[in-house]
Each structure stands twice: as C-alpha cells, then as structure tokens.
C-alpha positions, 0 to 999 in steps of 0.5 A: 632576207637575202636578195639575189636579183641582177641590176642592169647598167649597160647592154651595148656592145662596142659602141654605146648608144643613145638608149643603151649604155656599155656593159655593167651587171651587178648581181646582188646575191646574199652578202655578195654585190658583184660588178661584171664587166665595168664598161665605160659609163657604169660609175654614173650608171650606178647613180641610177640604182639603188647600188653605191661603189660601197656595197661592191664587195667583188668585181669581175672582168671577163676580159680586156676589150674596152666595152667590158673595162673601161669602167674599171678607173673610175669604178676604182678611184671611187672606191678609194674616194667613198673610203671603202673599208673592206677589202673588194675582190677582183678577178680577171684573166691573169693573161691580161694582167698588165691591162688591169694594171694600167687601168687601176693607176689610169690617172693620178689619185689617192688609193686609200681602198684595198683591192684583193686581186686574184686573177683567174689562171686556169679554165675551172679556177674556183674561188670560195665565197661565203654563199658558195663557189664562183667558177670560171670557164675559158670562153672562144674569143680572140683574146683571153676570156672567162666566163662566170658562175655562181653556185650554191651547195645544196641543201635540205627543206625541213618538213615540219610534219616529219619533224613533229611526228619525230618530236623534234623542235626548237633548237634541236632542228637546228642540231639535226641539220647541222649535225645530220642525225639525232637521237631521240628517245632511245633512236636515231632520227636521220635528217633525210628522213625529215626533210627533202633536197633542196637544190642549190641555185645558180647564176651564169654570166657568158659574154664575149665568146663563140659556141664552145664547151665553156658557154654549156659548162656555164649555163649548166641548170643555171636559174638565172644566165646571162648571155651576150647575143651580139648579132641575129642570126642572119649575121650568124657567118660574122658571129662565128668570124669575131668570137660572138653569140646570135640569139638563136644560139644563146636561146638554144644553149639555155634550152639545151642546159635547163636554163630557168630565166634567160637574159639576153644583152651586149646587142650590137649598135646596127639594130634599132629594135631589141623585139627581133632578138625576142623573136629569134629566141623564141624559136628556140627557148620556151622559157622565161625570157628577158631582153635586157634594157639599161637601167632594169632589175631582173630577179633571180627566179624563186627557188623551185619548190622540191617534192615531198614525194 
C-alpha cells in the first residue's frame, strides 16, 4: 500500500530554539523518500522518527543558507556509513555548486555511497520520477533559491457498474486501462465510457522567498503545501526586505491557489507562541491548516472522490 506523508524534522528559521530544530522535512510518496532542506541536526532528528538514512531516495535543497543545508555533511556521510546500495539523487541550485562540493567533503570520510547529482539550472526544470514529475521554480530571495513540487499524472477511476454493463472483467480491465479501448462482442468499449477522471495529487515545498510568480506556480492546486511563514504581519516590512513571507501572505497564497492542506513552518525565533501564526492565517484561509511542530507526521489528504456524473 502506498504511503504519502510528510515527516517534520525541524521548523525553526535561522536560529534553532529549545523547542524547534533547524529545518528538515521528509516526504514519503510511494517509492520516493525525499529529504528537503536538511538543516543542522537533521541526522539526529531522523533518529526520533521512523525514517532512516537508508530509506532516502532523493535530497532537495532550496538554497545554501545554513539553516537549510548544514545537515548535508552528516546526512551524506551517513549514507556511506550505512552502505546504502542504490544511488541517491541530489538537487540544488546550480549556482551553489561550490557550496555543495564543500559540504559534501566537509570532513574526511570513506565515501562509498553513490550520489546522482543533478543541479537545478533553470526555472521550470522538470525531473521525471516513477510516481510523477518533480518540478523546480525560481523563488525571490537574496541568494539563488528554488522551490519544488511533485505532480502525479492525472488518471482515471474505473466504475464497476459500467464495466459490468459492458461485460468487462478480469484481466480485460487492466488492458482497457493501458490501451484505452477494448473490442468486446462486436463493439469497441473506450476507457472514457467506463471511468471518471481522477486528478493526480500534488505536493509543494516553498521555502525562503518573498511573494513572486514562482510561489503561486508551486502552490497551484496543491493537496499539501508546505510553506514558510517566518514572520507575522507586524513585521511585513522586514519580511519584504529580507525575502520572506508572513503567515498572512502564505495563507492568502493558499486560498488563492486552491490548496487543500496548508502547512506553515520556518518560524522566526522571536515568536514564542505558535498560535499567533494560526490566528493570522485563519483571517485568509478557511481550509485545513497545520502549524508545523518538530517530529510530527502530516498526511497528504486522501484523494478527492471524483464525481460520477
């Protein structure tokens, strides 16, 4: 059975607190286990979850500020220590390749793990996965930054009553799904006649950025949107100056983009009460809202049930 969930390793921005570790997020999505933005301490945080370094299939870094990448050396060395047998893909802004090289070889170790390094070189770059497409979009921050989204292809849901009416059963159902049509009893049965569309699910990951087109492109129709909310509206001017979002801005993006479940994270250490982020976000977004906490697991919402007309 496929699993689609987000495991939160850390939720602090810039400076960790006693309650919040630096950033770190693991997305389990079918056969992909993707580590996003491993900040300092991410390897240790993994020990408090059900995810291990050997589970990882891919690492995605949005940019090379320390709170989003200083966990890379330990994570990469752990892959070798645990003798991970498969290649682990790594994506990051191509402009930061020198930083990645330094982090990868930050100390002496015996490198045995294979990294499939594929930098992000352009806005809109797409990487084909077995479960869909990983897309990167450029964000607005003082250093080169990309957000990511995972898009599952649209499919269809076969309708048992329609299949029965046309006498389609057993292996013929799979053939009809693959080919798109089936000749039965002198007539052609098409996939569209016995199914309804099933929109693919979408996950979006948006870190350090001011408002820009890339934010909206990533968030569009996301089933689960993980997005930074570093500041509250009282610091909106500061947020704009340093290239960050407020909780209110993130919530408005979610509302305008048709997001189903909104996860706010990356909180400034100046705020001790996380409920303030929820209060601000609720003024703009009435959907499913989660204020992220370290070492929690957040499910991707179940699929929408398509209408059968």
